C-alpha positions in Angstrom: -76.5 -21.7 25.1 -77.8 -18.9 27.2 -81.1 -19.4 28.4 -83.9 -16.8 27.7 -87.8 -17.4 27.1 -87.3 -16.8 23.6 -83.8 -16.8 22.5 -83.5 -13.1 21.8 -80.2 -13.0 24.7 -79.0 -16.0 22.5 -79.5 -14.7 19.0 -78.3 -11.0 19.6 -75.5 -12.0 22.4 -71.8 -13.0 21.5 -72.9 -16.9 21.5 -74.4 -15.9 18.3 -70.9 -16.2 16.7 -70.5 -19.6 18.0 -73.8 -20.9 16.7 -73.1 -19.2 13.2 -69.3 -20.8 13.3 -71.1 -24.6 13.9 -73.4 -24.0 11.0 -70.6 -22.4 8.4 -68.0 -25.1 9.7 -70.7 -27.6 9.2 -70.8 -26.3 5.3 -67.4 -26.9 4.8 -66.3 -22.7 5.5 -64.8 -21.2 8.0 -66.4 -18.1 9.8 -64.1 -15.0 9.5 -66.4 -12.1 11.0 -70.1 -11.5 11.6 -72.5 -9.0 12.8 -76.1 -8.7 13.4 -78.3 -7.0 10.6 -81.3 -7.4 12.5 -83.6 -9.2 14.9 -87.3 -10.0 15.0 -88.2 -10.3 18.3 -91.7 -11.8 19.8 -91.1 -11.6 23.3 -91.9 -14.7 25.2 -92.2 -16.8 21.8 -89.4 -16.9 20.0 -86.6 -15.1 17.8 -85.4 -14.7 14.4 -82.2 -12.7 13.1 -80.1 -11.9 9.8 -76.7 -11.7 9.9 -74.1 -10.6 7.7 -70.6 -12.8 7.4 -67.5 -12.7 6.0 -66.8 -16.6 5.0 -63.7 -18.3 3.6 -64.7 -21.5 1.0 -61.6 -23.4 0.5 -62.8 -26.1 -1.1 -64.6 -23.8 -3.5 -62.5 -21.0 -4.0 -58.8 -22.4 -2.7 -57.4 -21.6 0.2 -55.8 -18.4 -0.8 -59.2 -16.7 -2.0 -60.6 -13.6 0.0 -63.5 -14.2 1.9 -67.1 -13.8 0.7 -69.8 -12.0 2.6 -72.8 -14.4 3.1 -76.4 -14.2 4.9 -77.0 -16.3 7.5 -80.3 -16.6 9.4 -81.2 -18.4 12.7 -84.5 -18.9 14.6 -84.7 -19.8 17.9 -87.9 -20.8 19.8 -88.9 -22.7 23.0 -91.7 -25.2 23.9 -93.7 -25.2 21.0 -92.7 -26.9 17.5 -92.1 -24.9 14.6 -94.9 -24.0 12.4 -94.8 -24.6 8.5 -91.6 -25.5 8.0 -91.3 -26.7 4.3 -87.5 -27.4 3.3 -85.3 -28.0 6.4 -82.7 -30.3 4.7 -80.3 -27.6 4.4 -80.1 -25.8 7.7 -78.6 -26.7 11.0 -80.4 -27.6 14.3 -78.7 -27.0 17.7 -80.3 -27.9 21.1 -79.6 -27.9 24.5 -82.8 -29.8 25.6 -84.4 -26.5 26.3 -84.1 -23.9 23.4 -83.8 -24.8 19.7 -81.9 -22.9 17.1 -81.8 -23.5 13.5 -79.5 -21.6 11.3 -79.5 -21.4 7.3 -77.3 -19.8 4.9 -79.5 -17.4 2.3 -81.4 -17.9 0.1 -82.2 -21.3 1.9 -85.0 -20.3 4.0 -86.7 -23.4 5.5 -90.1 -21.5 5.2 -89.6 -20.2 1.8 -88.7 -22.8 -0.7 -89.1 -20.9 -3.7 -86.5 -18.4 -2.9 -83.5 -20.1 -4.1 -85.3 -20.9 -7.5 -85.9 -16.8 -7.9 -83.0 -15.1 -5.9 -79.7 -15.4 -8.1 -79.4 -13.7 -11.7 -78.6 -17.0 -13.3 -81.5 -19.1 -12.1 -84.4 -16.6 -12.5 -84.5 -16.6 -16.0 -85.6 -20.3 -15.8 -87.9 -20.0 -13.2 -89.9 -17.1 -15.0 -90.1 -18.8 -18.4 -91.3 -22.0 -16.5 -94.0 -20.1 -15.3 -95.2 -18.3 -18.6 -93.5 -14.9 -18.1 -91.4 -14.5 -21.1 -88.2 -12.4 -20.0 -87.2 -11.6 -24.0 -83.5 -12.5 -22.7 -83.4 -16.2 -22.6 -83.7 -19.1 -19.9 -79.9 -19.3 -19.8 -79.0 -15.4 -19.6 -78.8 -13.4 -16.2 -81.5 -10.9 -15.2 -80.4 -8.2 -13.2 -82.0 -8.3 -9.7 -82.4 -6.2 -6.5 -83.8 -7.4 -3.3 -86.3 -5.3 -2.1 -86.6 -6.8 1.3 -86.1 -10.0 3.0 -87.8 -11.0 6.4 -86.5 -14.1 7.3 -88.7 -16.9 7.7 -91.7 -14.5 6.3 -91.3 -13.1 3.0 -88.9 -11.5 0.2 -89.5 -9.1 -2.5 -87.4 -9.0 -5.3 -87.1 -6.8 -8.6 -86.2 -8.3 -12.2 -85.3 -6.1 -14.8 -86.5 -8.1 -17.8 -86.0 -6.7 -21.5 -89.2 -4.6 -21.8 -90.0 -3.8 -18.1 -89.7 -5.0 -14.6 -91.7 -7.6 -12.6 -91.7 -8.0 -9.0 -91.0 -11.6 -6.9 -93.2 -11.9 -4.0 -91.9 -15.1 -2.1 -94.0 -16.0 0.6 -94.7 -19.2 2.9 -96.4 -21.5 0.3 -100.1 -21.9 2.2 -100.3 -18.1 2.0 -99.4 -17.4 -2.0 -103.3 -19.0 -3.4 -105.1 -16.1 -1.1 -103.0 -13.4 -2.1 -103.4 -14.1 -5.8 -107.2 -14.5 -5.4 -107.1 -11.3 -3.3 -105.6 -9.4 -6.0 -107.8 -10.7 -9.0 -111.0 -9.7 -6.5 -109.9 -5.9 -6.1 -108.8 -5.6 -9.7 -111.9 -6.9 -11.1 -113.5 -4.2 -8.1 -111.6 -1.3 -10.0 -108.8 -1.0 -7.3 -105.6 -0.2 -9.0 -103.5 -2.9 -7.7 -100.8 -4.6 -9.4 -101.9 -7.3 -12.0 -100.8 -11.2 -11.5 -98.4 -12.4 -13.8 -97.8 -16.0 -12.6 -97.9 -17.5 -9.5 -96.2 -21.0 -8.0 -96.8 -22.3 -4.6 -95.2 -19.5 -2.4 -94.3 -17.1 -5.2 -96.5 -14.5 -7.1 -95.4 -12.7 -9.9 -96.8 -9.0 -10.1 -96.5 -6.4 -12.9 -95.0 -3.2 -12.2 -97.5 -0.2 -11.1 -97.4 2.9 -12.9 -96.4 6.5 -11.1 -94.1 6.6 -8.3 -94.5 5.6 -4.5 -95.7 8.6 -2.4 -93.1 7.8 0.0 -90.7 9.3 -2.6 -93.3 11.8 -4.0 -94.0 13.5 -0.6 -90.3 14.0 -0.3 -90.4 15.7 -3.3 -93.8 17.8 -3.8 -95.1 17.7 0.0 -98.9 18.0 -0.1 -98.9 18.6 -3.5 -98.2 15.1 -4.0 -101.7 14.0 -4.0 -104.9 15.4 -2.2 -105.6 13.8 0.9 -109.4 13.0 0.0 -107.8 10.9 -2.9 -106.3 9.0 -0.2 -109.5 8.6 1.4 -111.2 7.8 -1.6 -108.9 4.9 -2.6 -109.6 3.3 0.5 -113.3 3.8 -0.2 -112.6 1.3 -3.3 -112.0 -1.3 -1.2 -115.0 -3.6 -1.8 -117.7 -4.5 0.6 -117.5 -8.0 -0.4 -114.0 -8.4 1.1 -115.5 -7.5 4.6 -116.5 -11.2 5.5 -112.9 -11.5 5.5 -110.7 -12.1 8.9 -110.8 -9.1 11.3 -107.9 -6.9 10.7 -106.5 -6.4 14.2 -106.0 -2.5 14.5 -102.3 -1.8 15.7 -103.6 0.2 19.2 -104.6 -3.1 19.9 -100.8 -4.4 20.2 -99.8 -1.4 22.4 -98.6 -3.2 25.4 -97.0 -5.7 23.2 -94.6 -3.0 21.5 -94.4 -1.4 24.7 -92.7 -4.5 26.3 -90.1 -4.7 23.4 -89.0 -1.0 23.8 -88.7 -1.4 27.2 -86.6 -4.5 27.1 -83.9 -2.9 25.3 -84.4 0.5 26.7 -85.4 -0.2 30.4 -85.3 3.8 31.4 -88.5 4.4 29.1 -90.5 1.6 30.5 -92.4 4.6 32.6 -93.2 6.7 29.8 -94.0 3.6 27.9 -96.7 2.3 30.7 -98.2 6.1 30.5 -98.8 5.8 26.6 -100.5 2.7 27.0 -102.3 3.2 29.9 -103.7 6.5 27.7 -104.1 4.7 24.6 -106.6 2.1 26.7 -108.4 4.9 28.2 -108.7 7.0 25.4 -110.4 4.4 22.9 -112.3 3.4 25.8 -114.0 7.0 25.7 -114.2 6.7 22.0 -116.3 3.7 22.6 -118.6 5.0 25.0 -119.4 7.6 22.4 -119.6 6.1 19.3 -118.6 2.6 19.7 -115.6 0.7 17.8 -116.8 -2.0 16.1 -116.0 -2.7 12.8 -117.6 -0.7 9.9 -115.1 -0.8 6.9 -113.2 -2.5 4.8 -109.4 -1.5 5.4 -106.2 -1.9 3.9 -104.7 -3.0 7.2 -101.0 -1.4 6.7 -101.8 2.0 4.8 -98.7 4.1 4.5 -96.6 6.0 1.9 -94.8 3.4 0.4 -98.0 1.6 -0.1 -99.6 3.9 -2.5 -98.3 5.2 -6.3 -99.1 8.3 -7.3 -98.5 10.2 -10.6 -98.7 13.9 -11.5 -100.8 14.4 -8.4 -102.8 11.3 -8.9 -103.3 8.1 -7.1 -103.0 5.2 -9.6 -101.5 2.5 -7.6 -102.1 0.5 -4.2 -99.3 -2.1 -3.0 -99.4 -5.0 -0.5 -102.8 -6.2 -0.2 -102.1 -9.3 2.1 -104.6 -7.9 5.1 -107.6 -6.3 3.3 -110.2 -6.9 5.4 -112.7 -5.8 8.1 -111.8 -2.5 10.0 -112.2 1.0 11.1 -111.5 3.5 8.5 -109.5 5.4 11.1 -106.6 2.4 11.2 -105.9 3.3 8.0 -105.7 6.6 8.0 -104.0 6.9 11.5 -101.0 4.2 10.0 -100.2 6.7 6.9 -100.1 10.2 9.3 -98.2 8.0 12.0 -95.6 7.1 9.4 -95.4 10.8 8.3 -95.4 12.3 11.8 -92.2 9.8 12.8 -90.0 10.8 9.1 -90.9 14.6 9.7 -89.5 14.5 13.5 -86.0 13.4 11.5 -85.6 17.0 10.5 -85.9 18.2 14.3 -82.6 15.6 14.6 -81.1 16.6 11.6 -81.5 13.2 9.8 -83.4 14.8 7.0 -82.7 18.3 5.2 -85.2 21.1 6.6 -86.6 21.6 2.8 -87.6 17.7 2.9 -88.7 18.7 6.8 -91.2 21.1 5.8 -92.5 19.4 2.9 -93.5 16.2 5.0 -94.5 18.6 8.0 -96.7 20.3 6.1 -98.6 17.1 3.9 -99.0 15.5 7.3 -101.0 18.7 8.8 -102.7 18.8 5.7 -104.0 15.1 5.5 -104.8 15.0 9.3 -106.8 18.0 9.2 -108.6 16.0 5.8 -108.6 12.8 7.5 -110.3 14.4 10.8 -113.0 15.6 8.7 -114.0 11.8 8.2 -113.1 10.0 11.1 -113.4 10.8 14.7 -110.4 13.4 15.3 -109.6 11.6 19.0 -109.8 7.8 17.5 -107.7 9.3 14.6 -105.0 10.9 17.2 -104.8 7.7 19.3 -104.6 5.1 16.9 -101.5 7.3 15.2 -99.7 7.1 18.7 -99.8 3.4 18.7 -99.0 3.1 15.4 -95.7 5.2 16.3 -95.3 3.3 19.5 -95.0 0.1 17.3 -92.5 1.9 14.6 -90.4 2.4 18.2 -89.3 -1.0 17.6 -87.3 -0.4 14.7 -83.7 1.1 15.5 -83.0 -1.3 18.2 -84.1 -4.5 15.5 -82.5 -3.1 12.6 -79.2 -2.3 15.0 -79.4 1.1 13.6 -76.3 3.5 14.9 -77.3 5.7 18.1 -80.8 3.1 18.5 -81.3 4.5 21.7 -81.5 8.3 20.7 -83.7 7.4 17.5 -85.7 5.2 19.7 -86.5 7.5 22.6 -87.3 10.8 19.4 -90.1 8.3 18.2 -91.4 7.6 21.5 -91.7 11.3 22.1 -93.8 11.7 18.8 -96.3 8.8 20.0 -96.1 11.3 23.3 -97.4 14.5 21.4 -100.0 12.0 19.3 -101.1 11.4 22.8 -101.2 14.6 23.9 -103.3 15.6 20.8 -105.7 12.9 21.7 -106.3 14.6 24.9 -106.9 18.5 23.6 -109.4 16.9 21.2 -111.0 15.1 24.4 -110.7 18.5 26.6 -111.9 20.8 23.8 -115.6 18.8 23.2 -114.4 16.6 20.6 -116.1 14.0 21.9 -119.4 15.1 20.9 -118.6 16.1 17.4 -120.5 14.4 14.2 -118.6 12.1 11.7 -119.5 13.6 8.1 -120.1 11.1 5.2 -117.7 9.9 2.8 -116.2 12.8 1.1 -116.6 12.2 -3.0 -113.4 11.9 -5.0 -111.6 14.7 -6.5 -113.3 15.2 -10.1 -109.7 14.4 -11.6 -108.6 11.5 -9.1 -109.3 9.1 -11.8 -107.4 5.8 -11.2 -105.2 4.8 -14.2 -105.2 1.7 -15.4 -102.1 -1.0 -14.5 -99.8 -1.2 -17.1 -96.2 -1.9 -17.2 -94.6 1.5 -18.0 -91.7 3.0 -16.1 -91.8 3.2 -12.4 -90.3 3.3 -8.9 -89.3 0.7 -6.9 -92.2 -1.8 -5.3 -92.6 -0.3 -2.0 -89.3 1.2 -1.7 -88.9 3.2 1.4 -86.7 6.4 0.9 -83.6 5.2 3.5 -84.1 7.8 5.9 -87.6 6.6 6.6 -88.6 4.2 9.9 -89.4 1.0 9.3 -93.1 0.5 9.0 -94.7 -2.5 11.0 -95.5 -5.5 9.6 -99.4 -6.0 8.7 -101.4 -7.3 11.4 -102.8 -10.2 9.2 -99.6 -11.8 8.7 -98.3 -12.5 12.5 -98.4 -14.5 15.3 -97.4 -11.4 17.1 -97.2 -7.5 15.7 -93.4 -7.1 14.1 -91.5 -4.9 12.0 -90.2 -4.9 8.4 -88.0 -3.1 6.4 -85.9 -3.1 3.2 -83.0 -5.3 3.1 -79.7 -2.9 3.0 -77.7 -5.0 0.2 -78.5 -8.7 -0.3 -76.1 -10.2 -2.8 -77.7 -10.9 -5.9 -75.1 -12.0 -7.9 -74.8 -15.7 -9.7 -74.3 -18.3 -7.1 -71.1 -18.4 -5.2 -71.9 -21.5 -3.5 -72.5 -24.8 -5.3 -76.1 -25.8 -6.0 -78.3 -27.3 -3.2 -78.0 -31.1 -3.6 -81.7 -31.7 -3.0 -83.7 -30.2 -6.2 -86.4 -27.3 -5.4 -89.8 -28.1 -6.8 -90.8 -28.7 -9.9 -92.7 -25.7 -11.0 -94.8 -27.1 -14.0 -96.5 -29.9 -12.3 -96.3 -28.9 -8.6 -94.4 -32.0 -7.5 
């Protein structure tokens, strides 16, 4: 095996084909082709990767049958033992004594034991019925499924279309689901418009659909008319103070050097610019700390960007992905949103989005940044935005985008623009400005009750959007996540696992 501190060379290089071939042969198949889909790299610690393959299954389909498209995941680590492993029976482990690699076929993710119980149309109905969620279709019927995202070893989100509504299936590591359920219930009782929990089991949470549509879609079509910036701030201000004792939400800027290391590993020519960005963020935040202090003073969302907010007719009506709600600084949440938008707006300069969409997104970014800068220190806002954009620069290589080098450099340029803005604010006397009190919500900014009405996909980012980073509270080291391109959800192509799944009704 190729030697590296974290397995990244092994899982992204040509030797990955040999690992996949061994796993496929062991399962009775024949690997015809493979390609790296995306990679989750933690420098110096571990690497996870997802592959799209073409595999022939002679015993199942016959020797003359065409190959099937299959997803395979792989995890490489060195030194420390794997954490939170739950169902390893259907994965293959290979080691050379120094580095160990685990390979599995989707959906038998060894960290997500409930994924196999919800990922096929011909089994999800029975799972929902066992959990007390009537499908209106019948337990033996096929339920239309859409995979919204899949991050190997971490989580998956699927949309199931029932007879009269859609529900969302959030699959996670089993030890996390109880906390997530309680957090949803706590926020709903405080009047925060998050999805209703319909059912849950260890490692699986079933959520109702939010009303409206994602702000990610609305801003492309309407620009700043999608909602008021003041109402976005008001949404965050509804997060209850009772969650302040939760674990601290580490700001994205705390991991600026980590992100720079990932980007620099893939594009060494950018190293001097990345080093300058990291130094500028640290120096600038030290200045802010001397002026106003950087202690946490708010309850924050932790991963607040346009795909997490739902709007309807100009009103904010929903909030998603509250796993990371806890103490932090309001500037972190607001910077996360404008940073994502600024990367999307920059796509207009490279021709990746039409000029009209570029104009709308750019107008929204400008208007909402102005509103946010009246609420939080503007220098801090710009510095935090630079840090978030730097995190997004890891996405093009991780996702194996075409022309990822060009896309990466463009995102680094956006981070540099935020850094220049921060320096300009400091030079113009922004360091002495007083932070005004919290603005009141717009009189019409009512938060609609949760319903099962028509809605857009949960957290579905438009295809032109840069990937959003994983939330700080759900990682050992910061990484990014994106929606899955097209994970198959047809009835099972291969025999059901020999090991039975957990009994949902008894927990056994």
